[in-house]
C-alpha positions as CSV (number, residue, x, y, z in Angstrom):
1,X,81.8,-16.2,83.3
2,X,80.1,-12.8,83.4
3,X,76.9,-12.5,85.5
4,X,75.2,-10.3,82.9
5,X,75.7,-9.6,79.2
6,X,73.9,-6.5,77.7
7,X,73.1,-6.1,74.0
8,X,72.0,-2.5,73.5
9,X,72.5,0.8,71.9
10,X,75.3,2.4,73.9
11,X,76.6,4.5,71.0
12,X,79.9,5.2,72.8
13,X,81.3,7.2,69.9
14,X,78.3,9.5,69.9
15,X,76.7,12.0,72.2
16,X,73.1,10.8,71.9
17,X,70.2,11.8,74.1
18,X,67.4,9.6,72.8
19,X,65.4,7.5,75.3
20,X,66.9,4.2,74.1
21,X,70.5,5.2,74.5
22,X,69.9,6.9,77.9
23,X,68.0,3.9,79.3
24,X,70.6,1.4,78.0
25,X,73.5,3.4,79.6
26,X,71.6,3.9,82.8
27,X,70.7,0.2,83.2
28,X,74.4,-0.6,82.6
29,X,75.5,1.8,85.3
30,X,73.1,0.6,87.9
31,X,73.8,-3.1,87.3
32,X,77.6,-2.3,87.5
33,X,77.0,-0.6,90.9
34,X,75.1,-3.6,92.2
35,X,77.0,-6.6,90.9
36,X,80.3,-4.9,89.9
37,X,81.4,-3.5,86.5
38,X,83.7,-6.5,86.0
39,X,80.6,-8.7,86.0
40,X,78.8,-7.0,83.1
41,X,79.8,-7.6,79.5
42,X,78.4,-5.4,76.8
43,X,77.7,-5.5,73.0
44,X,77.1,-2.1,71.4
45,X,74.5,-2.3,68.7
46,X,75.1,1.2,67.3
47,X,74.9,1.0,63.5
48,X,74.7,-2.8,63.6
49,X,73.0,-2.9,60.1
50,X,76.3,-1.9,58.5
51,X,77.9,-5.1,59.7
52,X,75.3,-7.8,60.7
53,X,78.0,-10.5,60.6
54,X,79.8,-8.7,63.4
55,X,76.6,-8.5,65.4
56,X,76.1,-12.3,65.0
57,X,79.6,-13.0,66.2
58,X,79.3,-10.7,69.2
59,X,75.9,-12.2,70.1
60,X,77.4,-15.7,70.1
61,X,80.3,-14.4,72.3
62,X,77.7,-12.9,74.7
63,X,75.8,-16.1,75.0
64,X,79.1,-18.1,75.6
65,X,80.4,-15.8,78.3
66,X,77.3,-14.7,80.2
67,X,74.8,-16.3,82.6
68,X,72.1,-13.7,81.8
69,X,71.6,-11.9,78.5
70,X,69.7,-8.6,78.5
71,X,68.6,-7.1,75.2
72,X,67.3,-3.5,74.8
73,X,66.3,-3.0,71.1
74,X,64.0,-0.3,69.9
75,X,61.1,-0.6,67.6
76,X,63.1,-1.2,64.5
77,X,65.4,-3.8,66.0
78,X,63.2,-6.1,68.1
79,X,62.2,-8.3,65.2
80,X,65.9,-9.1,64.5
81,X,67.2,-9.4,68.0
82,X,64.3,-11.4,69.5
83,X,64.6,-14.0,66.6
84,X,68.4,-14.0,66.8
85,X,68.7,-14.7,70.6
86,X,65.7,-17.0,70.7
87,X,67.2,-19.3,68.1
88,X,70.8,-19.1,69.4
89,X,69.7,-19.8,72.9
90,X,68.4,-23.2,71.9
91,X,72.1,-24.2,72.0
92,X,73.3,-22.1,75.0
93,X,70.4,-22.3,77.4
94,X,71.0,-18.9,79.0
95,X,68.5,-16.7,80.8
96,X,67.1,-14.2,78.3
97,X,65.7,-10.9,79.4
98,X,64.1,-8.2,77.2
99,X,63.9,-4.7,78.7
100,X,61.3,-2.8,76.7
101,X,61.9,0.9,75.9
102,X,58.6,2.8,75.5
103,X,55.0,1.5,75.2
104,X,54.7,0.3,71.6
105,X,55.3,-3.5,72.1
106,X,51.7,-4.7,72.5
107,X,50.6,-3.0,69.3
108,X,53.5,-4.5,67.4
109,X,52.8,-8.0,68.7
110,X,49.2,-7.8,67.7
111,X,50.4,-7.6,64.1
112,X,53.3,-10.1,64.3
113,X,52.6,-13.7,65.5
114,X,56.2,-14.9,64.7
115,X,57.8,-12.3,66.9
116,X,55.3,-13.2,69.6
117,X,56.3,-16.9,69.5
118,X,60.0,-16.0,69.9
119,X,59.3,-13.7,72.8
120,X,57.5,-16.5,74.6
121,X,60.9,-18.1,74.9
122,X,62.4,-15.3,77.0
123,X,62.7,-15.7,80.8
124,X,61.5,-12.2,81.4
125,X,60.0,-9.2,79.4
126,X,60.2,-6.1,81.5
127,X,57.8,-3.3,80.7
128,X,57.3,0.3,81.9
129,X,53.6,0.4,82.5
130,X,50.7,-1.6,83.9
131,X,48.7,-0.9,80.7
132,X,51.4,-2.9,78.8
133,X,51.3,-5.7,81.4
134,X,47.6,-6.1,81.0
135,X,47.6,-6.1,77.2
136,X,50.5,-8.5,77.0
137,X,49.0,-10.9,79.5
138,X,45.8,-11.0,77.4
139,X,48.0,-12.2,74.5
140,X,49.1,-15.2,76.6
141,X,52.4,-14.0,77.9
142,X,53.4,-15.4,81.3
143,X,56.8,-13.8,81.5
144,X,55.8,-10.1,81.8
145,X,57.3,-8.1,84.7
146,X,57.1,-4.5,85.7
147,X,60.3,-2.4,85.5
148,X,59.5,1.4,85.6
149,X,61.7,3.8,83.7
150,X,64.2,5.4,86.1
151,X,67.0,7.9,86.2
152,X,69.8,8.6,88.7
153,X,69.3,12.3,89.3
154,X,69.5,14.5,92.4
155,X,65.9,15.4,93.4
156,X,65.6,19.0,94.5
157,X,65.0,19.7,98.2
158,X,61.7,21.3,98.9
159,X,63.4,24.5,100.0
160,X,65.2,24.6,96.6
161,X,62.0,24.9,94.6
162,X,61.6,28.0,92.4
163,X,58.2,29.6,92.1
164,X,57.2,31.9,89.2
165,X,54.7,34.6,90.3
166,X,54.6,36.9,87.3
167,X,54.6,36.8,83.5
168,X,56.1,35.8,81.2
169,X,55.8,32.2,82.4
170,X,58.7,30.1,81.1
171,X,57.7,26.9,79.4
172,X,60.0,24.3,77.9
173,X,60.2,21.0,76.0
174,X,62.9,18.4,76.8
175,X,62.7,15.5,74.4
176,X,63.8,14.5,70.9
177,X,63.0,17.3,68.6
178,X,60.7,15.8,66.0
179,X,57.2,16.7,64.8
180,X,55.7,13.7,66.5
181,X,56.7,14.9,69.9
182,X,54.4,17.9,69.4
183,X,57.1,20.5,69.0
184,X,55.2,22.4,66.3
185,X,52.0,22.3,68.3
186,X,53.9,23.8,71.3
187,X,55.4,26.6,69.2
188,X,52.1,27.4,67.5
189,X,50.1,27.3,70.7
190,X,52.4,29.7,72.6
191,X,52.5,32.0,69.6
192,X,48.7,31.9,69.3
193,X,48.1,32.7,73.0
194,X,50.6,35.5,73.1
195,X,49.1,37.1,70.0
196,X,45.6,36.9,71.3
197,X,46.6,38.3,74.7
198,X,48.6,41.0,73.0
199,X,51.6,40.4,75.3
200,X,54.2,37.8,76.1
201,X,52.3,35.7,78.5
202,X,54.5,32.6,77.9
203,X,58.0,31.9,76.6
204,X,59.1,28.6,75.1
205,X,62.6,27.1,75.2
206,X,63.1,23.8,73.3
207,X,65.8,21.4,74.4
208,X,66.9,18.1,72.8
209,X,68.5,16.4,69.9
210,X,67.1,17.3,66.5
211,X,66.4,14.3,64.4
212,X,68.4,14.4,61.1
213,X,65.4,14.3,58.8
214,X,63.7,17.2,60.7
215,X,66.6,19.6,60.9
216,X,65.8,21.8,57.9
217,X,62.2,22.0,58.7
218,X,62.8,22.8,62.4
219,X,65.4,25.4,61.5
220,X,62.9,27.2,59.3
221,X,60.3,27.0,62.1
222,X,62.7,28.6,64.6
223,X,63.8,31.3,62.2
224,X,60.2,32.3,61.6
225,X,59.2,32.2,65.2
226,X,59.1,35.3,67.6
227,X,62.0,35.9,69.9
228,X,60.1,34.3,72.8
229,X,60.6,30.9,71.2
230,X,64.1,29.6,71.3
231,X,66.1,26.4,70.6
232,X,68.5,25.9,73.5
233,X,70.4,22.9,72.3
234,X,71.3,19.6,73.9
235,X,71.7,19.2,77.6
236,X,73.3,16.2,79.2
237,X,70.7,14.3,81.2
238,X,72.8,14.6,84.4
239,X,72.3,18.4,84.2
240,X,68.6,18.3,83.6
241,X,67.5,19.1,87.2
242,X,69.6,22.3,87.4
243,X,68.3,23.4,84.0
244,X,64.6,22.5,84.4
245,X,64.2,23.9,87.9
246,X,64.1,27.5,86.5
247,X,61.0,26.8,84.4
248,X,57.3,27.2,85.1
249,X,56.1,24.0,83.4
250,X,57.2,21.3,80.9
251,X,55.1,20.7,77.8
252,X,54.8,17.2,76.5
253,X,52.2,17.3,73.7
254,X,53.3,14.0,72.2
255,X,51.6,12.5,69.1
256,X,52.7,9.0,70.0
257,X,49.8,7.2,71.7
258,X,52.1,4.4,72.8
259,X,54.6,6.3,74.9
260,X,55.7,4.4,78.0
261,X,57.0,6.3,80.9
262,X,59.0,9.1,79.2
263,X,62.3,10.0,80.8
264,X,61.6,13.7,80.2
265,X,58.8,13.6,82.7
266,X,61.1,12.0,85.3
267,X,63.6,14.8,84.6
268,X,60.8,17.3,85.2
269,X,59.6,15.8,88.4
270,X,63.2,15.8,89.9
271,X,63.2,19.5,89.3
272,X,59.7,20.1,90.8
273,X,58.4,20.9,87.4
274,X,54.7,20.1,86.6
275,X,53.9,18.6,83.2
276,X,51.2,19.6,80.6
277,X,50.7,16.7,78.3
278,X,48.4,14.9,75.8
279,X,46.7,11.8,77.1
280,X,48.7,8.9,75.6
281,X,47.8,5.4,76.7
282,X,49.8,5.3,79.9
283,X,49.8,9.0,80.8
284,X,47.8,8.6,83.9
285,X,50.3,6.2,85.4
286,X,52.9,9.0,85.7
287,X,50.9,12.2,85.6
288,X,48.3,12.8,88.4
289,X,45.7,15.1,87.1
290,X,45.9,18.6,88.8
291,X,48.4,17.1,91.3
292,X,51.6,16.8,89.2
293,X,50.4,18.1,85.9
294,X,47.5,18.5,83.5
295,X,46.5,15.9,80.9
296,X,44.2,16.8,78.0
297,X,42.5,14.5,75.5
298,X,44.8,13.0,73.0
299,X,42.6,13.8,70.0
300,X,41.8,17.4,71.1
301,X,43.7,19.6,68.7
302,X,43.1,22.6,71.0
303,X,43.9,20.7,74.2
304,X,47.2,22.3,74.8
305,X,45.9,25.8,74.2
306,X,42.9,25.2,76.5
307,X,45.2,23.9,79.2
308,X,47.6,26.8,79.0
309,X,44.7,29.3,79.0
310,X,43.3,27.6,82.2
311,X,46.8,28.0,83.8
312,X,47.1,31.6,82.7
313,X,43.8,32.4,84.4
314,X,45.1,30.7,87.6
315,X,48.9,30.3,87.6
316,X,48.9,29.4,91.3
317,X,47.6,26.0,90.3
318,X,51.0,25.1,88.8
319,X,53.0,26.4,91.7
320,X,50.9,24.3,94.0
321,X,51.9,21.1,92.1
322,X,55.6,21.5,92.6
323,X,56.0,19.6,95.9
324,X,53.9,16.8,94.6
325,X,56.2,16.5,91.6
326,X,59.2,16.0,93.9
327,X,57.3,13.3,95.8
328,X,56.4,11.6,92.5
329,X,60.1,11.6,91.4
330,X,60.9,9.2,94.3
331,X,59.0,6.4,92.5
332,X,61.4,6.5,89.5
333,X,64.8,6.3,91.2
334,X,67.1,3.4,90.2
335,X,67.0,2.0,93.8
336,X,63.3,1.4,93.4
337,X,63.6,-0.1,89.9
338,X,66.8,-2.2,90.1
339,X,66.0,-3.8,93.5
340,X,63.2,-5.8,91.9
341,X,65.0,-6.4,88.5
342,X,68.1,-7.9,90.1
343,X,66.0,-10.7,91.8
344,X,65.4,-12.3,88.4
345,X,69.1,-12.5,87.4
């Protein structure tokens, strides 16, 4: 019998860089290192809606063969997977674990009593932030545990830090390329500042996978942008440190108020890169104001512009944050996260 069975979005036939796929693969790798790859069984849920019968059969196999079952569904799949495994486990009596990706679960459960009842049956629900822990406990959950997001990346040495001392200051985004991640806000803000300053004070490079339903719109946006705004394509997460270290700051003007602990910010910290971000619910758990970045009010439409203007007037403030970013990165290593998680298996 396998020690662990994982049901998650591995998408082995695709090169995907979304948070769900990366976290699923990383958890698999870390568990394999600790308990042995031969002790971990996986079910790939990529495009499961095309063949739900296959998913059902594989889920039963997972429960038959594994002591512990870990599920990692995203927002669209949790209603199906929680119900499926909760009901099947009435027969198999395995230990069920739900590793949550992002910060949206409390809001979803406020609107779905049925889902809440099924999740009560899980042995552990592992969330990324203390904000989530507190909200879920208020709903009556007694199986909530803290599992911070993590990445196995080489953290830069202090002497490897790169400091920018003159314009143009190189900014970047490093997330899924969708409107809701604030991509358009970032482009428009950099353009607005440069136009008003009558010089190229900032450049903006955009990295990440473009969502299919946003490709045409984004292409038009890039084609109509000045040359100091560029799309740089998709970078494997294992190369993020070497790419990001050359930048001045990372922009994260997300429009999702229920972000968890975004992997892109961990990427930035390992490269000593401060973050300028909107204030989503859990932002203060990972960004220390004026120590590892700058947070502006979520509902302030001009917040990103005001923050960048403040930095432009005193760019040293960003360079002074770099060492703090490296220190913060140490909190999000797999060794820190997995050492606690493994105790519950």
